[in-house]
Phi, psi and omega in degrees: 000158166266121187234138177240130176252119185256112185113123185240040167285194181300316182290316176303316180296316180296320181290325176299320178293319177303308183296322177299316179292338176280356176096008179278157172275116194245133170246128177254124184243099174286153181287336183248133183299319181292329178287324177300314179299317180299316179295320178296316183289321186267336187053037177205138176264078187293334181287320187242339182214064187296147175083001182250121182286140173260113183300151179297338178292342176272118177283128180246118184206153173253007177284117184295327182295338178292347181274349183291141170080016177279157178274331187224128175241127180246124181256110180245068188238157168304135186303326181286344179262350187300312183307309183296315183293315180298316180298321181293335182258001191305321184292343180263340189238356185268107172206150195293337186269350182280163173248137184242119186250127174263123175254016182266158181229084182194177175232130182299132191301305188280321187268339188064020179282144168288162189294324177297325176294321177299313181297312181299316180294316185291327182264345183070032181252160180296139180297340177288356176255002181251138188231138173262124179249116188206170181141180181287096192210075176291132184302321183299328180272321177301317180298335179260015176063029171292129184307128187220142175232133180226181181227139173251121187239135180207148175302322177267107186294333177296321176294319175304318181291327175298317178291321177305314179292319184299327185259355189291131170223161180302334178262357186225087184273131184243126172259162180249156179205153172255001180266074181292327179297312180294318180297316181291320180293318179299317181298320183284312189290331180296338178291328176296315181292328177295322173301316178298319181299318177298320178298320178297324177291314180296325181278353177086017175285176187250192180294327177303314182297313183292323177298316178295315180302312182296320183291311181289328175297318178299323177297321177293318176302316181296315181301312178296316182301315181295322177298331184262008173103008180279161177270134186303319186294338180299328181286348173264001183262197186297320183286336179263268182303317182301310183287329178299312180298313182297314188286325182288339185245001191266143173289340179279345187285118178292323182291318177296321178301315179302312181297320180300315182293323176294319177299337177271001174105001181278161180266149186301313183299322180295318183293313184295325181292337181271347188270138174284320187255163184272133171267097188299331185297337181296307180287330176298327177300318178298314182296316182296317179298317181295318179292322178297317180292320179297322183259007178055050179253128177286119179223073186295327178293317177296321180297316180290326177296318177302315182294325176293314184287318193245350177239011177057033176289139179292129182304325180288326175292320178297319177297317179296322180292326177290319184287337186252013174298166177305139179294142185221165168290151180297327182261097178214000000 
């Protein structure tokens, strides 16, 4: 296939390498022209994926016309930037026979759209041509061929299977799914719980706390997902439980890092100003709280996370408020 990867952060760079190793003709398109030149000259993404060579077979360009006529488009962009970038490139990439893959994990702030919905709307293409690619897959590990399993989800299962085949490598196993709603919501919402997991680490709580947080956080993810049309079992799969476990405990997780710093007493704005990469869970917390209120879904962990991030609530006070709520059955 002819494949274009749009966005040259760590994840976009790693996915370009996967596709190149699968034998596809790959174009990597960074958003900034000067960054494209740097990657071409150095053949290494030192800013986001240091120590990993970019093969000469991967074309690196900021020329929009180079994106025309590809069979597969992969968007590895911050979720809040996807709408603008896709619209700006639409005349070069919008055609009915292509497949459009979202590798982002977020919910658009104002519209509450999932990223595949953003892509489909911005390009005017059928939603059956848009695929969510997600799962426990840190770019730093994929680039080093650490065994990884993810899921490709699309309303049209045949299209999901095409993407499954396109990305498959012995170290990169891809499963297929038709529950694109569940996969995208699980991928986005687990970042909120990962921030909480970081807070427990920064505040000096223990494994008991994190185990409870992850379990009850998954219950909240599932409740909201089902209300929005997702299949319950998806939240026990790679995009849900799998990614939740990886993100809540990983040194690579930007969202867990943000939470850890907050648990140590730092302010959110200070932390974000120092980061090169985007912690998607911060804005997703806003979206999740809004969706929970809109659909009247109880999500107490999300509510308390919002208060910590945006209302400067003390994490220990928030923890106490969660622990002393009215007693309930585990299944609610």
